[in-house]
N, C-alpha and C positions, 0 to 999 in steps of 0.2 A: 594389458592383456585379459582379454574376455576369459570367463571359464572355460569356455570349449577350446579355446586356444592352449590355455595351461593342462589341459586333460590330454591335449592330443600331443605331446611331448613324449616319445616312447623312452628316452631317457630318465624321466621320472618315474614310470613304470616298472621300468629295470630296477632302479631304486627299490622300488616298494617290494618287488621279489627279493632281492638282494639282501632285504631286511630281514627275510624269513631265515637266510641261510644260517646263522649263528644259533638258531633255535635248537637245530638239527644237534648240537653239542650237549645238550640237557637231556636228563632223562625221559626215556619214553622211545626217541630215536637213538640216545646215548652213544653220540659218536663225538666223545670229550676232545679228541686230538683236532677236532674241526674248528674250536673254539680260536686256537693258536693262527689260523690263517682264513678265518670264516666271514671278517670283515673286509677282507682285502678287495674283493670285487664291487661292494657298495662304496669303498675310500676312491677305488679309480674311477668310478663313475664323477663323484664328488671333484675329485682332482682335475679331472676333464671338460668340468663345465666353463663355459664362458666367461663368467664371472661369481664373484663372492656370493651376490644374491641368489643366483641360480644354484650355485653349489648349497646353500643353504638351506634352499627348497629341495633339491635331492636328499639332504639330509634329514627334513622333515619328514618326507616320503619313505625313507630307509627306516626311521624310529617307526613309521605306522606299521609298516608292514611286519616290524618286529613284533610289536604289541599284538596283533591280529593272530599273528603264529603263535607266540607265545601264551597268549590267554584265550585262545579260541575255544577253550573248554569253560569259558564263562557264559557263553550263549544261554543254556537254560536257564543262567541266574538271573542274566541281565538283558537277554535278547538283542534288538536294534542297537541298543545303547554301547555295544560295543564299538563300532564303529566310531561314534564321536569320541570316543574315549580313548581310541586309536589314535586319532586325529589330534588331540589334545598332546598326549603325553608324547605324541611322534614330534609335535613340535620342538620338544626341548632339545633333540637332535637335529636342529637347524643351527645351534651353534658349532657344533661337531662337524657339519659339513661345511661352514665356513672356515673354520681353521685347518680343515683339512686342503681346501682350495689354496687359504692364502700362505701357507707354508710348504705345499708338496706341487703345486702345479709347475709346468716345465721341468727343465734341467734344476736338480736340486743341488746346490751346493752344501759345503761343510758347515757352515753357519745356518742355514735353513733346517739342514737335515737335523742339528744338534736340538735345535730350537722344537722341533715337529716331534722330536722323540720326547721330549717332556710335555710339549703344550698339548698336543692331542690326546695322549692318555688322561692329561688332567682334565681337560673338558668331557670326555667320554664319563668319567669318575664324577666330575661334578653334576652332570645330568643324571646320572643312577641316583645320586646322592639328593639331589630335588624330587626325583620321583619318588624315591623312599618315603618323603614324609607322610606321616600317616593319613594326615587329612586328605592327600592326595590318592590314597590307596594302597601304599606299603610297598616294601622292596622284594617285589616278585621278579624272580628270571634275571637278576645281577649277573653280569657274565662271568664272574669269577666264580659261580655257584656250579657252574658246568663241569669244575675239577673236583667235585666230591668223592670221585672213586679212587683218588690220588693223595694217599696222606702225606706224601712228601712235597708234592706242590702245596697242599694246605699247610704246610708249614708257613708259608706267607701269611697265614690267617691268623697266624698267633703273634704275628709281629704287625699287623697292620688292619686286621680284618679281613673279609671278603672283598675290602675296596683296594688292598693291596694287590690280591690275585688278579683283579679285574684290571688294574692299571698295568700289571706285569703284561697279561695276556694281550691288552691294546699296544703296548708298545711292541710287541712280537710282531703283531699285524702292521705298525706302522714302519717298522725296518724292512718287512716285506714290501711296502710300497716304495720305500724310499730306495732300495734295491732295482724296483721296477723302472722309477723314475731315472734312474742313473744320473750321474756317472761313477758314483761313489759304490765303493764294493766293501772295503773294509770294515766301515765303520757300522754300517747296519747289519752285515755279518756277524761282528762281533756282537752287537746288539741281542740280534735274535739268538745266538747260542748263550749270551749271557742271561735274556729272561727264561729260555727251557732250564737253564741249569740252576737260577734263583733258589727257585722250591727245596729242589734235592739236596743243594748244600747247605740252606738253613738247616734241614730234617737233620744232616749229619752233625751239624756243629751244635744245633741246641740241645740239652739235656732234654729227656722225655719229661713230663708233668710229673710231680710229685705223688706217688699213691697213699692212700690214706685208708687201707684195709678192702673190704669186699662187701658187696651185698647182693642176696637174689632177688630177683623181681620177675614176677609174674606180669606179663601184658595179655590182657583178655580182649579177645577178638569174637563177638559173636558171629559175624558175618552178616550178610541180607537176611534181614528178618522182616515180616509183612507189616508190624506195626510196634508203636511202643511197648506196649506189653508182652511182645513175643522177643523183643530186645533186653528187656530186662530179665525176662525169665531165662534167657539165652546165656546171659553174661551171669546169673547166678548158677546156672547148672555148670558151668565152664571153672566157674571158681569152687563149688563144691568139690569138683573132681581132686584139687588142689592139697586137701584134708591132709594126707600123708606126706606131702612134700616140705621140706624147711624152708618156706619162703619168707623173706622179709617184709615185702611191701606187694600188694595186689594193687594194678593200676588199669583201670576202666577207660574207656575211651571217651571224647567229649558227647554229652548230650545222652550218654546210657541210661539215663532215668528221666522223666518228666516230672516227677515227683518233687513238691517241696519239703527237702528232708526236715527243715523246720517244725512242718505242721503236720504231715503224713507220716502219723507214727506207725501204722503197719509196715509200710515200706520201710521206714528206719530200722524197726525193731527185725526185719530180716536181714538187712547188713549189717547188724550189730551181730547178729547169730552168726551169720559168714566169717566175720572176722573173729570171733571166740574160736569157729571150730577150725580154720585154718592156722591160727597163732599169729596172724599177720594183720596189719592196717590194711583197710582200703580206700584208695582214692579215688573217687567217682565222679564221674561227669554229670550235672546237674543241668539239666534245661527246663526250667519253671517259672511260672507267673507266681511273683511273690506276693507276701502280703499287700503291698503298696499298690498291687495291681499290675506292676509292669513285669516283661520277661527277663532273667538274665541267664548268663551262664556261667555255673561255680565249679568249680574244682574243690571237691568236698571231701576231707579227711573224715572216716569214718573208723571208730573202736568200739571195742565190747562195752565201752559205756555211753557212745553216741557220738554226735557231731562235735571233733574235737577243733576243726579248723576250716576255714574255707578262703577261697580265693576269687574273687569275681573277673572276668577276662574284661579287659582295659582297651586293647585295640580289635574293635569289631570289623569285619569282613563288609567293605561297602557293598551295596545291594543285597548280600548275603543275609545279613545282620541287621542292616539300616539303610535306608535310602538318604543319600544325602541332599539337603534341599528338595524333602519330602514335597513340599508345597509346590514346588515348581516340577519335580521329576515323579511324584509318586505314581504318574502311570503306568512306570516302567513295569509296576507290579500287576499291573493288568494284562500284561502281554508275555509276560515271562514268570519265574519262580521266584522273583526278588522278594525282599522281607514285605510280609504284610503289615507289619509294624515293626517300629525300632525297637531292638533290644537294649536293656540299661546297661552302660558300661559301669565298670568299677573305678573307684578312685585312685588306688595305691597296688604298687605290687610287694609282696612280702613272702618270705620264705614260710612253707607249713611245718610245723614242729613234729615230724615224722619221727617213729623210731623203730629200730629192726624189731626181731623176734625175741630177744634178749632183752628190751627194754632200752638198749644205749641209744642216745641221740643219733636222728639220721636225716635232719633236715635239707628239705628238697626245694629245690626252685620249682615251682609247679604252673606252668603256662599251659594256652589253650589254643590249640589249632593254628590258626593264622599268626600267632603270637612267634610261634618258630621262625618265621621270615625276619623279624625283628632284630638285628645284631644287639643293640643296647640294652634289650630286655635281660638276654640270657648274660650278658656282661654284667648286668646288676645283680644277677642272683650268683654269679661266681664272685663278685665283690664283697657281697653279703656273707659268705662262707659256705653256701652250699657244695656238698661234694658231688651230688647229683642233680641234673638237670632233667624233667618229665615234663613230657608233651603229651596232652589228650587231644585225639582229631577225630575227625568225621569228614569223610570225603565221599559218602555214597552216591550224592548226586551227579559226581564226578566220575563214575567207576570204571568205564570202558575208554577213560582218556589218558592223557601223558599225567594228569594233575596228581593223582594219588604218588606215582613214583618221584614225580619231582618235588614233591610235598615232602617225604620221607627222606630223600636226598638234603634237604636242609638241616636235620639233624648233625650229619656231619660235618658240616660247615661250623654250627654251633660248636661242636664238640672241639674243634681245632683251634677255634677263635678263643676259647674259655679254657683249655685245658680240663674239661669236664666231660666225663661221659654221660651220654645221652641216651634216653629210651622214650620210645613213641609210642603209645598205644592208640590203635585206629579200629572203628565200628567193623568196616567191611576193608581194612587194610589200606596201606602197607604199614603193618606194626613192626619196628626195628628196634635195635640197640647200638651204639657205637663207643668205641672205648675214647680215652681222653686224647687221642690224636685224631679221631674221625675214622677210625678205621671199623668197617662192619662187623659186630658180633653175632647177631642173628636177623631174620627176617621171615616175616610170615605176611604173604602178598595177599593180592586182592581174591584170589581162586580160593584162599583157605579161612578155616576157624578154629578156634581154640585157644590154649593158653601158651604163649611163647615165652617160656620160663629161661632166664639168664643170669648166668654170675658175672655182675660188673664190677670191673675192680675200679675202686671209688678213687676222687681226688683227694688230696690232702687240702683240707678247709681253706688254709692261710695262703696256698700256692697260688700263685697269679701269674698269666701270662704277660706278655708285652702288650698284648692288645688289651687285655684285663687293665693296666696301669695305664696305657696311655690315651686307648679311646680313637675315638675318630680323628686321629693326626692325618691319616691319609686323604680320606674326602674333604678335610677342611682345609688343607696345603693346595688339593686339587682346586677347590673355589676360589683360593688365593691367587693362584699362579694363572687360571682362568681369567679372573676380575683384572689382573694387572696384564694381562695379554690385551684384554677388550682395550682397556686405558691405552696402552702403547698404541694400538690400531685407530682408536679415536682421536688421538692428539696428531698423527701423523696425518691423518685424513683433514684434519683442520688446517693443520699447516700447508698442505698443497691447496685447500680450499682458499687460503691467504695469500696462494701466489709464492710460497717459500717450500719448495718440495724436499724434502729429507729423504736419505738413500733408506728404505725399509729392508725387512727380509727377503722379499721378492725381488726387490731392486739390486741387492748386494748379490743374489744368485744369479742374476744377470750378466752382472759386470764380470764375476768370475768366469763366466762363459764367454765374455768378449763382445757382449752385445749391447746395445743400447740401454741405459736404464729405464727409458721412457717406454718401452713395449712390454704389454702385457702383464701391467698392474694388475693387482686384485681390485 
């Protein structure tokens, strides 16, 4: 098939457009309810494909459409590279398209329906898990994250992470497709209702995470400023206004200073003075060239005595903070705002030994911006005993897009997963705070500036959710189901090639419908 022929098929373009539909469930458009049915149009196109190969191609186009819409705001950072990025990541969804066609084409009987309700969500989650590998960019726009506003649904995340939310949402979409395919009614209806009820039932049955006191945190948001010096001055001014308020910790955003606080004593002296005046330690975002000549992003804990500890960002933003394979892709920096040079990543995560205004230990898991997308990092903080997770963020490049809202919403997911309250200080918004079940306590949007002061109920350091204990059992299980299903398909195809056909899921469904088994195989 020629490229021209491949591009002239309307069903593929429809699949591309259908891929953008689920993104409307995320912050920005904010139609969270849509996620429970948003995959259906694309899945129907995959189901209607003339064969498994074409279904896989439609799944690929669907995945590319999803990435293009979900990450459109990356254009200033990576320019034309967004298109090949969508093509590469979209390819992961080819397996989803094949699975949908294999199990849901034609009239669907009980065995194929039951298999589809397990395998199709597993393939989707396995694709998300593969895309979430930090070397490929990281876990942005996971389908389960669309439910960030619904703590009852997020109870699923406390058991299986955001992955379990994704799996349940996809199972709900699959049940709708089974209903459309017919003739089954009871099974898909029961699954649909069960998926909608699963989160609220868990929310009602599971005890809330144990509380371990409380702390008052001030999130400093300077807003839009003209340069680095103005940003530091605005953050300083806002912090000085907190002098008469009983604050335990003051958090500045990512890149709130471009001074190397280990060497620039004048800037450090000003921050030490602020800490002494407010009676609270400062968590400052440092984006500076260090003594070794490389730039890194650090969360720096400043007390009246000086720098007490620091954490260096480990998971850097592809193209924004480094260009992968720079020797081949460095040209992107010339046509976009991609990183002119690679930042230096940190080596390991560790809690910062913060204390409250009374001097009592308040160790925090301090992570930086994009790291809020990674479930494993906040889970490490919880397992290390952090009663509070803090994110420092800077999204000013994407100020008038969906990115700041989507980024801020991730704190709700991380809170529900870990049973820890989460706060995020952003230079230009959104600055937010969530309780231990992901309920939003306070917010300062992208149109505001100042200090967002919030009393946060802390977690008991030793308390762990099921997800904290069990980790990524859902995506690993999904990978296993996907691998086994793929192996079964390969074995059956091998038998057919050898002249010994065996009844597969599609054949069984046709036999149930009273039709010859040889027709309509995938």
